[in-house]
All heavy atoms as a GROMACS GRO file, in nm:
protein
  497
    1MET      N    1  -0.934  -2.428  -0.986
    1MET     CA    2  -0.993  -2.370  -0.866
    1MET      C    3  -1.145  -2.367  -0.885
    1MET      O    4  -1.194  -2.325  -0.988
    1MET     CB    5  -0.936  -2.230  -0.846
    1MET     CG    6  -0.986  -2.164  -0.720
    1MET     SD    7  -0.908  -2.002  -0.688
    1MET     CE    8  -0.750  -2.053  -0.627
    2THR      N    9  -1.216  -2.408  -0.785
    2THR     CA   10  -1.362  -2.408  -0.793
    2THR      C   11  -1.418  -2.269  -0.764
    2THR      O   12  -1.349  -2.183  -0.711
    2THR     CB   13  -1.423  -2.507  -0.692
    2THR    OG1   14  -1.398  -2.457  -0.560
    2THR    CG2   15  -1.366  -2.647  -0.708
    3ALA      N   16  -1.544  -2.251  -0.797
    3ALA     CA   17  -1.610  -2.124  -0.770
    3ALA      C   18  -1.608  -2.096  -0.620
    3ALA      O   19  -1.585  -1.982  -0.577
    3ALA     CB   20  -1.753  -2.125  -0.822
    4GLU      N   21  -1.630  -2.199  -0.541
    4GLU     CA   22  -1.630  -2.184  -0.395
    4GLU      C   23  -1.492  -2.139  -0.345
    4GLU      O   24  -1.482  -2.051  -0.259
    4GLU     CB   25  -1.670  -2.316  -0.328
    4GLU     CG   26  -1.682  -2.308  -0.178
    4GLU     CD   27  -1.794  -2.217  -0.131
    4GLU    OE1   28  -1.897  -2.208  -0.199
    4GLU    OE2   29  -1.778  -2.155  -0.025
    5GLU      N   30  -1.387  -2.196  -0.400
    5GLU     CA   31  -1.251  -2.156  -0.360
    5GLU      C   32  -1.223  -2.012  -0.401
    5GLU      O   33  -1.159  -1.937  -0.326
    5GLU     CB   34  -1.148  -2.250  -0.422
    5GLU     CG   35  -1.151  -2.390  -0.364
    5GLU     CD   36  -1.069  -2.490  -0.443
    5GLU    OE1   37  -1.054  -2.471  -0.567
    5GLU    OE2   38  -1.018  -2.585  -0.382
    6SER      N   39  -1.269  -1.973  -0.518
    6SER     CA   40  -1.250  -1.835  -0.563
    6SER      C   41  -1.325  -1.737  -0.473
    6SER      O   42  -1.273  -1.630  -0.439
    6SER     CB   43  -1.297  -1.819  -0.708
    6SER     OG   44  -1.209  -1.882  -0.796
    7LEU      N   45  -1.445  -1.774  -0.433
    7LEU     CA   46  -1.522  -1.688  -0.342
    7LEU      C   47  -1.453  -1.679  -0.206
    7LEU      O   48  -1.448  -1.570  -0.147
    7LEU     CB   49  -1.664  -1.739  -0.327
    7LEU     CG   50  -1.754  -1.720  -0.449
    7LEU    CD1   51  -1.889  -1.786  -0.427
    7LEU    CD2   52  -1.770  -1.572  -0.481
    8GLN      N   53  -1.399  -1.790  -0.158
    8GLN     CA   54  -1.326  -1.790  -0.030
    8GLN      C   55  -1.206  -1.697  -0.040
    8GLN      O   56  -1.180  -1.618   0.049
    8GLN     CB   57  -1.281  -1.932   0.004
    8GLN     CG   58  -1.189  -1.940   0.123
    8GLN     CD   59  -1.255  -1.991   0.244
    8GLN    OE1   60  -1.360  -2.054   0.235
    8GLN    NE2   61  -1.198  -1.966   0.357
    9ARG      N   62  -1.132  -1.707  -0.149
    9ARG     CA   63  -1.015  -1.621  -0.170
    9ARG      C   64  -1.058  -1.474  -0.178
    9ARG      O   65  -0.993  -1.388  -0.120
    9ARG     CB   66  -0.946  -1.664  -0.300
    9ARG     CG   67  -0.836  -1.574  -0.343
    9ARG     CD   68  -0.702  -1.615  -0.287
    9ARG     NE   69  -0.600  -1.533  -0.351
    9ARG     CZ   70  -0.520  -1.451  -0.285
    9ARG    NH1   71  -0.526  -1.446  -0.155
    9ARG    NH2   72  -0.432  -1.378  -0.349
   10ALA      N   73  -1.168  -1.446  -0.245
   10ALA     CA   74  -1.218  -1.309  -0.253
   10ALA      C   75  -1.254  -1.256  -0.115
   10ALA      O   76  -1.225  -1.140  -0.083
   10ALA     CB   77  -1.339  -1.302  -0.346
   11GLU      N   78  -1.313  -1.339  -0.032
   11GLU     CA   79  -1.347  -1.298   0.105
   11GLU      C   80  -1.220  -1.266   0.185
   11GLU      O   81  -1.216  -1.169   0.261
   11GLU     CB   82  -1.428  -1.405   0.175
   11GLU     CG   83  -1.570  -1.415   0.123
   11GLU     CD   84  -1.649  -1.528   0.186
   11GLU    OE1   85  -1.595  -1.601   0.272
   11GLU    OE2   86  -1.766  -1.543   0.150
   12GLU      N   87  -1.117  -1.347   0.168
   12GLU     CA   88  -0.989  -1.321   0.235
   12GLU      C   89  -0.930  -1.188   0.188
   12GLU      O   90  -0.880  -1.109   0.267
   12GLU     CB   91  -0.891  -1.435   0.209
   12GLU     CG   92  -0.931  -1.565   0.274
   12GLU     CD   93  -0.851  -1.685   0.222
   12GLU    OE1   94  -0.759  -1.665   0.139
   12GLU    OE2   95  -0.881  -1.798   0.265
   13LEU      N   96  -0.937  -1.166   0.057
   13LEU     CA   97  -0.885  -1.041   0.002
   13LEU      C   98  -0.965  -0.922   0.051
   13LEU      O   99  -0.909  -0.815   0.079
   13LEU     CB  100  -0.885  -1.047  -0.151
   13LEU     CG  101  -0.781  -1.141  -0.212
   13LEU    CD1  102  -0.812  -1.164  -0.360
   13LEU    CD2  103  -0.641  -1.086  -0.194
   14LEU      N  104  -1.096  -0.938   0.064
   14LEU     CA  105  -1.179  -0.829   0.115
   14LEU      C  106  -1.142  -0.795   0.259
   14LEU      O  107  -1.143  -0.677   0.297
   14LEU     CB  108  -1.327  -0.865   0.105
   14LEU     CG  109  -1.385  -0.859  -0.036
   14LEU    CD1  110  -1.526  -0.920  -0.038
   14LEU    CD2  111  -1.389  -0.716  -0.086
   15ALA      N  112  -1.107  -0.895   0.338
   15ALA     CA  113  -1.063  -0.870   0.476
   15ALA      C  114  -0.932  -0.790   0.474
   15ALA      O  115  -0.914  -0.696   0.553
   15ALA     CB  116  -1.046  -1.001   0.551
   16ARG      N  117  -0.841  -0.827   0.384
   16ARG     CA  118  -0.716  -0.753   0.370
   16ARG      C  119  -0.743  -0.611   0.322
   16ARG      O  120  -0.677  -0.515   0.365
   16ARG     CB  121  -0.621  -0.824   0.276
   16ARG     CG  122  -0.564  -0.952   0.334
   16ARG     CD  123  -0.475  -1.026   0.239
   16ARG     NE  124  -0.372  -0.941   0.180
   16ARG     CZ  125  -0.306  -0.972   0.068
   16ARG    NH1  126  -0.332  -1.085   0.004
   16ARG    NH2  127  -0.214  -0.891   0.020
   17LEU      N  128  -0.840  -0.596   0.233
   17LEU     CA  129  -0.878  -0.465   0.181
   17LEU      C  130  -0.928  -0.377   0.295
   17LEU      O  131  -0.891  -0.259   0.306
   17LEU     CB  132  -0.985  -0.483   0.074
   17LEU     CG  133  -1.017  -0.366  -0.016
   17LEU    CD1  134  -0.903  -0.340  -0.112
   17LEU    CD2  135  -1.142  -0.396  -0.095
   18GLU      N  136  -1.010  -0.432   0.381
   18GLU     CA  137  -1.063  -0.357   0.495
   18GLU      C  138  -0.950  -0.318   0.591
   18GLU      O  139  -0.948  -0.205   0.642
   18GLU     CB  140  -1.169  -0.439   0.569
   18GLU     CG  141  -1.227  -0.372   0.691
   18GLU     CD  142  -1.289  -0.235   0.664
   18GLU    OE1  143  -1.336  -0.210   0.553
   18GLU    OE2  144  -1.288  -0.150   0.757
   19ALA      N  145  -0.855  -0.408   0.614
   19ALA     CA  146  -0.741  -0.376   0.701
   19ALA      C  147  -0.658  -0.263   0.640
   19ALA      O  148  -0.614  -0.172   0.712
   19ALA     CB  149  -0.655  -0.500   0.723
   20ALA      N  150  -0.638  -0.266   0.511
   20ALA     CA  151  -0.562  -0.160   0.444
   20ALA      C  152  -0.638  -0.028   0.450
   20ALA      O  153  -0.578   0.079   0.467
   20ALA     CB  154  -0.532  -0.199   0.300
   21ARG      N  155  -0.770  -0.033   0.437
   21ARG     CA  156  -0.850   0.088   0.447
   21ARG      C  157  -0.836   0.150   0.587
   21ARG      O  158  -0.822   0.271   0.602
   21ARG     CB  159  -0.997   0.058   0.418
   21ARG     CG  160  -1.081   0.184   0.405
   21ARG     CD  161  -1.222   0.167   0.454
   21ARG     NE  162  -1.235   0.112   0.586
   21ARG     CZ  163  -1.222   0.183   0.700
   21ARG    NH1  164  -1.191   0.310   0.698
   21ARG    NH2  165  -1.239   0.126   0.818
   22ALA      N  166  -0.837   0.066   0.689
   22ALA     CA  167  -0.819   0.115   0.826
   22ALA      C  168  -0.679   0.175   0.843
   22ALA      O  169  -0.663   0.278   0.910
   22ALA     CB  170  -0.842   0.001   0.926
   23GLU      N  171  -0.580   0.112   0.783
   23GLU     CA  172  -0.444   0.165   0.788
   23GLU      C  173  -0.437   0.301   0.719
   23GLU      O  174  -0.371   0.393   0.768
   23GLU     CB  175  -0.346   0.068   0.724
   23GLU     CG  176  -0.203   0.118   0.719
   23GLU     CD  177  -0.140   0.144   0.854
   23GLU    OE1  178  -0.189   0.092   0.956
   23GLU    OE2  179  -0.039   0.217   0.858
   24LEU      N  180  -0.505   0.315   0.608
   24LEU     CA  181  -0.509   0.444   0.537
   24LEU      C  182  -0.568   0.552   0.629
   24LEU      O  183  -0.519   0.665   0.633
   24LEU     CB  184  -0.589   0.433   0.408
   24LEU     CG  185  -0.600   0.561   0.326
   24LEU    CD1  186  -0.463   0.611   0.282
   24LEU    CD2  187  -0.690   0.538   0.205
   25GLN      N  188  -0.672   0.517   0.701
   25GLN     CA  189  -0.733   0.611   0.795
   25GLN      C  190  -0.631   0.656   0.900
   25GLN      O  191  -0.618   0.775   0.928
   25GLN     CB  192  -0.853   0.546   0.863
   25GLN     CG  193  -0.925   0.636   0.961
   25GLN     CD  194  -1.000   0.748   0.892
   25GLN    OE1  195  -1.047   0.732   0.782
   25GLN    NE2  196  -1.008   0.862   0.956
   26ARG      N  197  -0.556   0.561   0.956
   26ARG     CA  198  -0.455   0.595   1.057
   26ARG      C  199  -0.346   0.683   0.997
   26ARG      O  200  -0.304   0.782   1.057
   26ARG     CB  201  -0.393   0.468   1.116
   26ARG     CG  202  -0.486   0.392   1.210
   26ARG     CD  203  -0.414   0.280   1.281
   26ARG     NE  204  -0.375   0.172   1.191
   26ARG     CZ  205  -0.453   0.071   1.154
   26ARG    NH1  206  -0.578   0.065   1.199
   26ARG    NH2  207  -0.410  -0.021   1.072
   27VAL      N  208  -0.300   0.648   0.877
   27VAL     CA  209  -0.193   0.723   0.811
   27VAL      C  210  -0.240   0.865   0.779
   27VAL      O  211  -0.166   0.961   0.795
   27VAL     CB  212  -0.149   0.648   0.683
   27VAL    CG1  213  -0.062   0.735   0.596
   27VAL    CG2  214  -0.075   0.520   0.719
   28THR      N  215  -0.363   0.877   0.735
   28THR     CA  216  -0.418   1.008   0.702
   28THR      C  217  -0.422   1.098   0.826
   28THR      O  218  -0.392   1.217   0.818
   28THR     CB  219  -0.560   0.992   0.642
   28THR    OG1  220  -0.551   0.909   0.527
   28THR    CG2  221  -0.619   1.125   0.602
   29GLU      N  222  -0.457   1.039   0.938
   29GLU     CA  223  -0.463   1.117   1.061
   29GLU      C  224  -0.325   1.166   1.103
   29GLU      O  225  -0.315   1.267   1.172
   29GLU     CB  226  -0.526   1.033   1.173
   29GLU     CG  227  -0.674   1.008   1.150
   29GLU     CD  228  -0.734   0.906   1.244
   29GLU    OE1  229  -0.661   0.848   1.328
   29GLU    OE2  230  -0.855   0.881   1.233
   30ARG      N  231  -0.219   1.098   1.061
   30ARG     CA  232  -0.082   1.139   1.093
   30ARG      C  233  -0.026   1.233   0.987
   30ARG      O  234   0.089   1.278   0.998
   30ARG     CB  235   0.010   1.017   1.102
   30ARG     CG  236  -0.020   0.923   1.215
   30ARG     CD  237   0.092   0.823   1.236
   30ARG     NE  238   0.145   0.767   1.114
   30ARG     CZ  239   0.127   0.641   1.072
   30ARG    NH1  240   0.055   0.558   1.143
   30ARG    NH2  241   0.182   0.598   0.960
   31ASP      N  242  -0.102   1.260   0.882
   31ASP     CA  243  -0.057   1.346   0.771
   31ASP      C  244   0.072   1.293   0.709
   31ASP      O  245   0.161   1.370   0.675
   31ASP     CB  246  -0.038   1.490   0.817
   31ASP     CG  247  -0.169   1.559   0.849
   31ASP    OD1  248  -0.269   1.527   0.782
   31ASP    OD2  249  -0.172   1.643   0.940
   32ASP      N  250   0.079   1.161   0.692
   32ASP     CA  251   0.197   1.097   0.632
   32ASP      C  252   0.166   1.064   0.487
   32ASP      O  253   0.112   0.958   0.454
   32ASP     CB  254   0.232   0.970   0.711
   32ASP     CG  255   0.362   0.908   0.667
   32ASP    OD1  256   0.413   0.942   0.558
   32ASP    OD2  257   0.415   0.824   0.743
   33ALA      N  258   0.197   1.158   0.398
   33ALA     CA  259   0.161   1.144   0.257
   33ALA      C  260   0.229   1.024   0.192
   33ALA      O  261   0.166   0.952   0.113
   33ALA     CB  262   0.196   1.271   0.181
   34ASP      N  263   0.355   1.000   0.222
   34ASP     CA  264   0.426   0.887   0.160
   34ASP      C  265   0.363   0.753   0.200
   34ASP      O  266   0.343   0.666   0.115
   34ASP     CB  267   0.574   0.887   0.199
   34ASP     CG  268   0.650   1.003   0.136
   34ASP    OD1  269   0.607   1.051   0.029
   34ASP    OD2  270   0.752   1.045   0.194
   35ALA      N  271   0.331   0.739   0.327
   35ALA     CA  272   0.266   0.616   0.373
   35ALA      C  273   0.128   0.603   0.312
   35ALA      O  274   0.085   0.493   0.276
   35ALA     CB  275   0.259   0.613   0.526
   36ALA      N  276   0.058   0.714   0.297
   36ALA     CA  277  -0.076   0.710   0.237
   36ALA      C  278  -0.068   0.661   0.093
   36ALA      O  279  -0.152   0.581   0.050
   36ALA     CB  280  -0.141   0.847   0.244
   37ILE      N  281   0.031   0.706   0.020
   37ILE     CA  282   0.047   0.661  -0.118
   37ILE      C  283   0.074   0.511  -0.123
   37ILE      O  284   0.018   0.439  -0.207
   37ILE     CB  285   0.159   0.740  -0.188
   37ILE    CG1  286   0.112   0.884  -0.210
   37ILE    CG2  287   0.199   0.676  -0.321
   37ILE    CD1  288   0.221   0.980  -0.252
   38GLU      N  289   0.157   0.462  -0.032
   38GLU     CA  290   0.185   0.318  -0.026
   38GLU      C  291   0.058   0.239   0.001
   38GLU      O  292   0.032   0.136  -0.062
   38GLU     CB  293   0.288   0.288   0.082
   38GLU     CG  294   0.429   0.327   0.046
   38GLU     CD  295   0.527   0.293   0.156
   38GLU    OE1  296   0.505   0.192   0.227
   38GLU    OE2  297   0.626   0.366   0.171
   39VAL      N  298  -0.022   0.286   0.096
   39VAL     CA  299  -0.146   0.216   0.131
   39VAL      C  300  -0.245   0.222   0.015
   39VAL      O  301  -0.312   0.123  -0.016
   39VAL     CB  302  -0.207   0.272   0.261
   39VAL    CG1  303  -0.342   0.207   0.290
   39VAL    CG2  304  -0.112   0.251   0.379
   40LEU      N  305  -0.254   0.336  -0.051
   40LEU     CA  306  -0.343   0.347  -0.166
   40LEU      C  307  -0.302   0.252  -0.278
   40LEU      O  308  -0.387   0.191  -0.344
   40LEU     CB  309  -0.346   0.491  -0.219
   40LEU     CG  310  -0.426   0.589  -0.134
   40LEU    CD1  311  -0.399   0.732  -0.179
   40LEU    CD2  312  -0.574   0.556  -0.138
   41THR      N  313  -0.173   0.236  -0.298
   41THR     CA  314  -0.123   0.141  -0.397
   41THR      C  315  -0.163  -0.001  -0.359
   41THR      O  316  -0.208  -0.079  -0.444
   41THR     CB  317   0.031   0.152  -0.409
   41THR    OG1  318   0.064   0.285  -0.448
   41THR    CG2  319   0.086   0.054  -0.510
   42GLU      N  320  -0.150  -0.034  -0.230
   42GLU     CA  321  -0.190  -0.166  -0.182
   42GLU      C  322  -0.341  -0.186  -0.200
   42GLU      O  323  -0.386  -0.293  -0.243
   42GLU     CB  324  -0.153  -0.183  -0.034
   42GLU     CG  325  -0.193  -0.317   0.022
   42GLU     CD  326  -0.162  -0.332   0.170
   42GLU    OE1  327  -0.108  -0.238   0.231
   42GLU    OE2  328  -0.194  -0.440   0.224
   43LEU      N  329  -0.420  -0.083  -0.169
   43LEU     CA  330  -0.565  -0.092  -0.186
   43LEU      C  331  -0.601  -0.118  -0.332
   43LEU      O  332  -0.688  -0.202  -0.361
   43LEU     CB  333  -0.632   0.036  -0.138
   43LEU     CG  334  -0.649   0.051   0.013
   43LEU    CD1  335  -0.685   0.194   0.048
   43LEU    CD2  336  -0.753  -0.045   0.065
   44ALA      N  337  -0.536  -0.049  -0.422
   44ALA     CA  338  -0.565  -0.068  -0.565
   44ALA      C  339  -0.531  -0.211  -0.608
   44ALA      O  340  -0.608  -0.275  -0.682
   44ALA     CB  341  -0.487   0.033  -0.649
   45ASP      N  342  -0.418  -0.262  -0.562
   45ASP     CA  343  -0.378  -0.398  -0.596
   45ASP      C  344  -0.476  -0.500  -0.540
   45ASP      O  345  -0.518  -0.593  -0.609
   45ASP     CB  346  -0.237  -0.425  -0.544
   45ASP     CG  347  -0.188  -0.563  -0.582
   45ASP    OD1  348  -0.193  -0.597  -0.703
   45ASP    OD2  349  -0.147  -0.638  -0.491
   46LEU      N  350  -0.515  -0.482  -0.415
   46LEU     CA  351  -0.612  -0.574  -0.354
   46LEU      C  352  -0.746  -0.569  -0.426
   46LEU      O  353  -0.809  -0.673  -0.448
   46LEU     CB  354  -0.630  -0.540  -0.206
   46LEU     CG  355  -0.514  -0.578  -0.114
   46LEU    CD1  356  -0.530  -0.514   0.023
   46LEU    CD2  357  -0.502  -0.729  -0.102
   47ALA      N  358  -0.788  -0.451  -0.465
   47ALA     CA  359  -0.916  -0.438  -0.537
   47ALA      C  360  -0.910  -0.514  -0.670
   47ALA      O  361  -1.006  -0.582  -0.708
   47ALA     CB  362  -0.950  -0.292  -0.560
   48ARG      N  363  -0.796  -0.505  -0.740
   48ARG     CA  364  -0.780  -0.579  -0.866
   48ARG      C  365  -0.785  -0.729  -0.840
   48ARG      O  366  -0.847  -0.805  -0.917
   48ARG     CB  367  -0.649  -0.542  -0.933
   48ARG     CG  368  -0.654  -0.411  -1.009
   48ARG     CD  369  -0.530  -0.391  -1.095
   48ARG     NE  370  -0.409  -0.372  -1.015
   48ARG     CZ  371  -0.368  -0.257  -0.964
   48ARG    NH1  372  -0.438  -0.148  -0.985
   48ARG    NH2  373  -0.258  -0.250  -0.894
   49GLN      N  374  -0.722  -0.773  -0.732
   49GLN     CA  375  -0.723  -0.916  -0.700
   49GLN      C  376  -0.864  -0.965  -0.666
   49GLN      O  377  -0.903  -1.075  -0.707
   49GLN     CB  378  -0.629  -0.945  -0.583
   49GLN     CG  379  -0.482  -0.929  -0.617
   49GLN     CD  380  -0.395  -0.956  -0.498
   49GLN    OE1  381  -0.408  -1.058  -0.432
   49GLN    NE2  382  -0.306  -0.863  -0.467
   50VAL      N  383  -0.939  -0.885  -0.592
   50VAL     CA  384  -1.078  -0.921  -0.558
   50VAL      C  385  -1.159  -0.933  -0.686
   50VAL      O  386  -1.233  -1.031  -0.706
   50VAL     CB  387  -1.141  -0.818  -0.462
   50VAL    CG1  388  -1.292  -0.839  -0.452
   50VAL    CG2  389  -1.077  -0.826  -0.325
   51GLU      N  390  -1.144  -0.836  -0.774
   51GLU     CA  391  -1.219  -0.838  -0.900
   51GLU      C  392  -1.184  -0.963  -0.981
   51GLU      O  393  -1.273  -1.028  -1.038
   51GLU     CB  394  -1.188  -0.712  -0.981
   51GLU     CG  395  -1.268  -0.702  -1.108
   51GLU     CD  396  -1.241  -0.572  -1.183
   51GLU    OE1  397  -1.165  -0.488  -1.135
   51GLU    OE2  398  -1.300  -0.558  -1.291
   52ALA      N  399  -1.057  -0.998  -0.986
   52ALA     CA  400  -1.014  -1.118  -1.060
   52ALA      C  401  -1.074  -1.244  -1.000
   52ALA      O  402  -1.121  -1.333  -1.073
   52ALA     CB  403  -0.862  -1.126  -1.063
   53GLU      N  404  -1.075  -1.254  -0.868
   53GLU     CA  405  -1.131  -1.373  -0.803
   53GLU      C  406  -1.282  -1.382  -0.827
   53GLU      O  407  -1.334  -1.491  -0.850
   53GLU     CB  408  -1.101  -1.373  -0.654
   53GLU     CG  409  -0.958  -1.402  -0.620
   53GLU     CD  410  -0.909  -1.537  -0.666
   53GLU    OE1  411  -0.988  -1.634  -0.676
   53GLU    OE2  412  -0.787  -1.549  -0.691
   54LEU      N  413  -1.350  -1.270  -0.820
   54LEU     CA  414  -1.495  -1.272  -0.845
   54LEU      C  415  -1.525  -1.310  -0.989
   54LEU      O  416  -1.618  -1.386  -1.015
   54LEU     CB  417  -1.557  -1.138  -0.809
   54LEU     CG  418  -1.557  -1.103  -0.660
   54LEU    CD1  419  -1.610  -0.962  -0.638
   54LEU    CD2  420  -1.635  -1.204  -0.579
   55SER      N  421  -1.445  -1.261  -1.081
   55SER     CA  422  -1.462  -1.300  -1.222
   55SER      C  423  -1.437  -1.448  -1.240
   55SER      O  424  -1.511  -1.517  -1.312
   55SER     CB  425  -1.367  -1.219  -1.311
   55SER     OG  426  -1.403  -1.085  -1.312
   56ARG      N  427  -1.333  -1.498  -1.174
   56ARG     CA  428  -1.301  -1.641  -1.183
   56ARG      C  429  -1.416  -1.724  -1.126
   56ARG      O  430  -1.457  -1.824  -1.184
   56ARG     CB  431  -1.172  -1.670  -1.107
   56ARG     CG  432  -1.124  -1.814  -1.122
   56ARG     CD  433  -0.990  -1.838  -1.053
   56ARG     NE  434  -0.886  -1.761  -1.120
   56ARG     CZ  435  -0.806  -1.672  -1.058
   56ARG    NH1  436  -0.819  -1.649  -0.929
   56ARG    NH2  437  -0.713  -1.608  -1.125
   57ALA      N  438  -1.470  -1.682  -1.012
   57ALA     CA  439  -1.581  -1.754  -0.950
   57ALA      C  440  -1.703  -1.753  -1.042
   57ALA      O  441  -1.771  -1.855  -1.056
   57ALA     CB  442  -1.616  -1.691  -0.815
   58ARG      N  443  -1.728  -1.640  -1.105
   58ARG     CA  444  -1.842  -1.629  -1.196
   58ARG      C  445  -1.826  -1.725  -1.314
   58ARG      O  446  -1.920  -1.795  -1.352
   58ARG     CB  447  -1.855  -1.484  -1.246
   58ARG     CG  448  -1.982  -1.456  -1.323
   58ARG     CD  449  -1.996  -1.310  -1.360
   58ARG     NE  450  -1.991  -1.223  -1.243
   58ARG     CZ  451  -1.897  -1.131  -1.221
   58ARG    NH1  452  -1.800  -1.109  -1.305
   58ARG    NH2  453  -1.900  -1.056  -1.113
   59ARG      N  454  -1.706  -1.727  -1.372
   59ARG     CA  455  -1.680  -1.818  -1.485
   59ARG      C  456  -1.696  -1.964  -1.443
   59ARG      O  457  -1.755  -2.044  -1.515
   59ARG     CB  458  -1.540  -1.795  -1.541
   59ARG     CG  459  -1.526  -1.671  -1.625
   59ARG     CD  460  -1.395  -1.669  -1.701
   59ARG     NE  461  -1.278  -1.690  -1.617
   59ARG     CZ  462  -1.213  -1.596  -1.550
   59ARG    NH1  463  -1.252  -1.470  -1.557
   59ARG    NH2  464  -1.106  -1.625  -1.478
   60GLU      N  465  -1.644  -1.998  -1.326
   60GLU     CA  466  -1.656  -2.135  -1.277
   60GLU      C  467  -1.803  -2.173  -1.254
   60GLU      O  468  -1.844  -2.282  -1.287
   60GLU     CB  469  -1.576  -2.152  -1.147
   60GLU     CG  470  -1.426  -2.153  -1.165
   60GLU     CD  471  -1.378  -2.276  -1.240
   60GLU    OE1  472  -1.436  -2.384  -1.224
   60GLU    OE2  473  -1.280  -2.261  -1.316
   61ALA      N  474  -1.877  -2.080  -1.196
   61ALA     CA  475  -2.018  -2.108  -1.168
   61ALA      C  476  -2.098  -2.123  -1.296
   61ALA      O  477  -2.186  -2.210  -1.306
   61ALA     CB  478  -2.076  -1.997  -1.082
   62GLU      N  479  -2.066  -2.043  -1.396
   62GLU     CA  480  -2.137  -2.051  -1.524
   62GLU      C  481  -2.098  -2.177  -1.601
   62GLU      O  482  -2.178  -2.230  -1.677
   62GLU     CB  483  -2.109  -1.927  -1.608
   62GLU     CG  484  -2.173  -1.803  -1.553
   62GLU     CD  485  -2.129  -1.676  -1.623
   62GLU    OE1  486  -2.037  -1.681  -1.707
   62GLU    OE2  487  -2.186  -1.570  -1.592
   63GLY      N  488  -1.977  -2.224  -1.579
   63GLY     CA  489  -1.930  -2.342  -1.650
   63GLY      C  490  -1.976  -2.473  -1.588
   63GLY      O  491  -1.969  -2.577  -1.651
   64SER      N  492  -2.027  -2.465  -1.468
   64SER     CA  493  -2.071  -2.588  -1.399
   64SER      C  494  -2.209  -2.632  -1.441
   64SER      O  495  -2.290  -2.561  -1.483
   64SER     CB  496  -2.068  -2.566  -1.248
   64SER     OG  497  -1.938  -2.539  -1.206
   0.00000   0.00000   0.00000
């Protein structure tokens, strides 16, 4: 995977992260603790994926 592809993937993940953040806002307004925990778990997973893609892009860019 090229650095450009990793950055593209990170951007896609960031969009998903923002959607999950908006969902957390909606769930919080409904006082649905179980749903909030699910969304927080999704947010944490997406954040890890973004970090991995950015690290991959950095390594690719440094290796080029």
